[in-house]
C-alpha positions in Angstrom: -13.8 41.4 -2.6 -16.1 44.4 -2.6 -14.6 47.6 -1.2 -15.6 47.9 2.4 -15.9 51.7 2.2 -18.5 51.3 -0.5 -20.5 48.9 1.7 -20.4 51.1 4.8 -20.9 54.4 2.9 -23.4 56.8 4.6 -24.3 54.2 7.3 -24.4 55.0 11.0 -22.0 52.9 13.2 -23.5 49.6 14.1 -25.0 49.1 17.6 -22.4 46.5 18.9 -24.4 44.6 21.5 -21.5 42.3 22.3 -19.8 45.2 24.0 -22.4 45.3 26.8 -23.5 41.6 26.8 -21.2 38.9 25.5 -23.8 36.2 26.3 -26.4 37.2 23.7 -26.8 34.2 21.3 -29.5 35.5 19.0 -31.2 38.8 18.3 -33.7 40.3 15.9 -32.8 43.5 14.1 -33.1 45.3 10.7 -31.2 44.6 7.5 -29.8 48.0 6.4 -27.8 47.0 3.4 -27.0 43.9 1.2 -24.2 44.0 -1.3 -24.0 40.8 -3.4 -20.6 39.5 -4.4 -21.8 36.5 -6.4 -25.2 35.0 -6.9 -24.7 32.9 -3.7 -22.6 35.2 -1.5 -22.6 38.8 -0.3 -22.2 41.4 2.5 -24.9 42.2 5.0 -25.1 45.2 7.3 -27.6 45.3 10.2 -28.7 48.0 12.6 -27.5 45.9 15.5 -25.2 42.9 15.8 -23.9 40.4 18.4 -21.1 39.2 16.1 -17.6 40.4 17.0 -15.5 41.2 13.9 -12.0 39.9 13.3 -9.6 42.1 15.1 -8.8 43.3 18.6 -6.8 40.0 19.1 -9.9 37.9 18.4 -11.0 35.8 15.5 -14.3 36.6 13.7 -17.5 35.2 15.0 -19.5 33.0 12.7 -23.2 32.1 12.6 -26.3 32.9 10.6 -28.5 35.8 9.5 -32.0 34.9 8.2 -35.5 36.0 7.7 -38.5 34.4 5.9 -37.0 35.5 2.6 -33.4 34.2 2.9 -30.7 32.5 4.9 -27.1 33.6 5.1 -24.4 31.4 6.6 -21.9 34.0 8.0 -18.2 33.0 7.4 -16.5 36.2 8.6 -17.2 39.5 10.1 -15.4 42.7 9.4 -15.5 46.3 10.6 -15.1 49.6 8.7 -15.6 53.0 10.1 -17.6 51.6 13.0 -19.9 49.6 10.7 -20.0 45.9 11.2 -20.1 44.0 7.9 -21.1 40.3 7.8 -20.0 38.2 4.9 -21.4 34.8 4.0 -23.2 32.4 1.6 -26.8 33.3 0.9 -29.4 30.6 0.2 -33.1 30.2 0.2 -33.9 33.6 -1.4 -32.5 37.1 -1.6 -31.9 39.5 1.3 -34.2 42.6 1.2 -33.0 45.8 2.8 -35.4 47.0 5.5 -36.5 43.4 6.4 -36.4 42.2 10.0 -33.8 39.5 10.4 -32.5 37.2 13.1 -28.8 36.9 13.9 -27.6 33.7 15.6 -24.0 33.1 16.8 -22.2 29.8 16.6 -22.1 29.7 20.4 -19.6 26.9 21.2 -16.8 28.7 19.3 -17.7 32.2 20.7 -17.8 30.9 24.3 -14.4 29.3 23.8 -13.0 32.7 22.6 -14.6 34.4 25.7 -12.8 32.0 27.9 -9.5 32.4 26.1 -9.6 36.1 26.0 -10.3 36.4 29.7 -7.5 33.9 30.3 -5.2 36.2 28.3 -5.9 39.0 30.7 -5.2 36.7 33.6 -1.9 35.6 32.0 -1.0 39.3 31.8 -1.3 39.6 35.5 0.5 36.3 36.2 3.4 37.3 33.9 3.8 40.6 35.8 3.9 38.8 39.1 6.4 36.3 38.0 8.8 38.8 36.4 8.3 41.4 39.1 8.3 44.4 36.6 6.0 46.3 34.4 5.3 44.6 31.0 4.3 46.0 27.7 2.7 43.8 25.1 3.4 44.0 21.4 0.5 41.8 20.2 -1.8 39.0 21.3 -4.3 36.5 19.9 -7.1 34.9 21.9 -8.5 32.0 19.8 -7.6 28.8 18.0 -5.3 27.4 16.8 -2.9 29.1 19.2 -3.6 31.7 21.9 -0.7 33.9 23.0 0.5 37.2 24.4 3.8 38.7 23.3 5.7 41.0 25.6 8.4 43.5 24.7 11.9 42.8 26.2 13.8 39.6 27.0 12.6 37.3 29.7 15.7 36.3 31.7 13.7 33.6 33.3 10.0 32.7 33.2 8.9 30.0 35.5 6.1 28.3 33.7 5.0 26.4 36.8 4.6 29.7 38.7 2.9 31.4 35.8 0.3 28.6 35.5 -0.3 28.4 39.3 -0.8 32.2 39.7 -3.2 32.1 36.7 -5.2 29.3 38.0 -5.4 30.8 41.5 -7.1 33.8 39.9 -9.5 31.5 38.1 -10.4 29.6 41.2 -10.9 32.9 43.2 -14.1 33.4 41.2 -13.4 37.1 40.4 -16.0 39.2 38.7 -15.2 40.3 35.1 -17.1 43.3 33.6 -16.6 46.3 31.2 -16.7 50.0 32.1 -16.4 53.0 29.9 -14.0 55.9 30.7 -13.0 59.1 29.1 -9.6 59.7 27.6 -8.9 62.1 30.5 -9.7 59.4 33.1 -8.1 56.4 31.4 -4.8 56.5 33.2 -6.5 56.7 36.5 -8.6 53.6 35.7 -6.3 51.1 34.0 -4.3 48.7 36.2 -1.7 46.3 35.0 -2.5 47.0 31.3 0.4 45.9 29.1 -1.3 47.2 25.9 -1.5 50.8 27.1 1.3 52.0 24.8 -0.4 50.8 21.6 -3.9 52.2 22.1 -5.6 54.3 19.5 -6.6 57.9 20.3 -10.3 57.8 21.3 -12.7 60.0 23.2 -14.0 57.0 25.3 -12.4 53.7 26.1 -13.9 50.4 27.1 -12.0 48.9 30.0 -12.4 45.2 31.0 -12.0 44.9 34.8 -11.2 41.7 36.7 -11.9 42.6 40.3 -8.7 42.9 42.3 -6.6 41.8 39.4 -6.3 44.3 36.5 -8.2 46.7 34.3 -7.3 46.6 30.7 -8.6 48.7 27.7 -10.2 46.1 25.5 -13.1 45.7 22.9 -13.3 41.9 23.2 -15.8 39.4 24.5 -15.2 38.0 28.0 -16.8 35.7 30.5 -18.5 37.3 33.6 -16.5 35.4 36.2 -13.0 33.9 36.2 -14.3 30.6 37.3 -15.8 30.1 33.8 -12.4 30.2 32.2 -11.6 26.7 33.5 -8.0 25.5 33.8 -5.4 27.7 32.2 -2.6 25.7 30.6 0.7 27.4 29.8 1.9 25.6 26.7 5.3 27.3 26.6 7.4 30.5 26.5 9.6 31.3 23.5 11.7 34.2 22.3 10.4 36.3 19.4 11.7 39.4 17.8 12.1 42.1 20.5 10.5 40.0 23.2 9.0 36.8 24.2 5.7 34.9 23.6 3.6 33.2 26.3 1.5 30.5 24.7 -1.6 29.3 26.6 -4.9 27.4 26.3 -7.9 26.6 28.5 -9.0 23.2 29.5 
């Protein structure tokens, strides 16, 4: 694997369009850098992207980047120093820096992750209601093969039926979901029911995903625009883990 710092060196941070519009399926942009790994694979950096990298509790997007001179099937997306790096198999030519290219997401998988990630925020709310106390999460993952949120502390009793009902009541209420950006100084006045607050990085500005009337959680992930799009939330189980418990869920 090529060193990511070498690939991103001297490049400006990528314009991450998924942060403002998770529904973009394809865009045209400029190829800034191509670093081959083998004759048939390499790393591509573009001025803009709609592909979310692996991280922030989400799996990597996949898809294609192509122009009249090449086609790359993107297998994973990474981030280094604010630069989004797409890795994939390159066929039908050689990428040329400075060329205009088209980026297309594998939409079915992305949309499923959007639904799962929004469901995870709803589960945060439901868990708080069921346990009747503030919760802090240690980690989460919103994607296949198993979506979950882990909370710190032992759960004396977690009523799965209640957890699922409260979650689906929020889904059916058709609540608006949208991002806002707030300063570090205003963060604590903005967040609501955010279990990840203790593990946030130190930033000047935070992106906060709001579910109207439910919660407001610092998050860099992709989400649906309305809870009704999530579909049915299915609580698959609750199990103890080191220092806490895991709520496993899916969407149907």
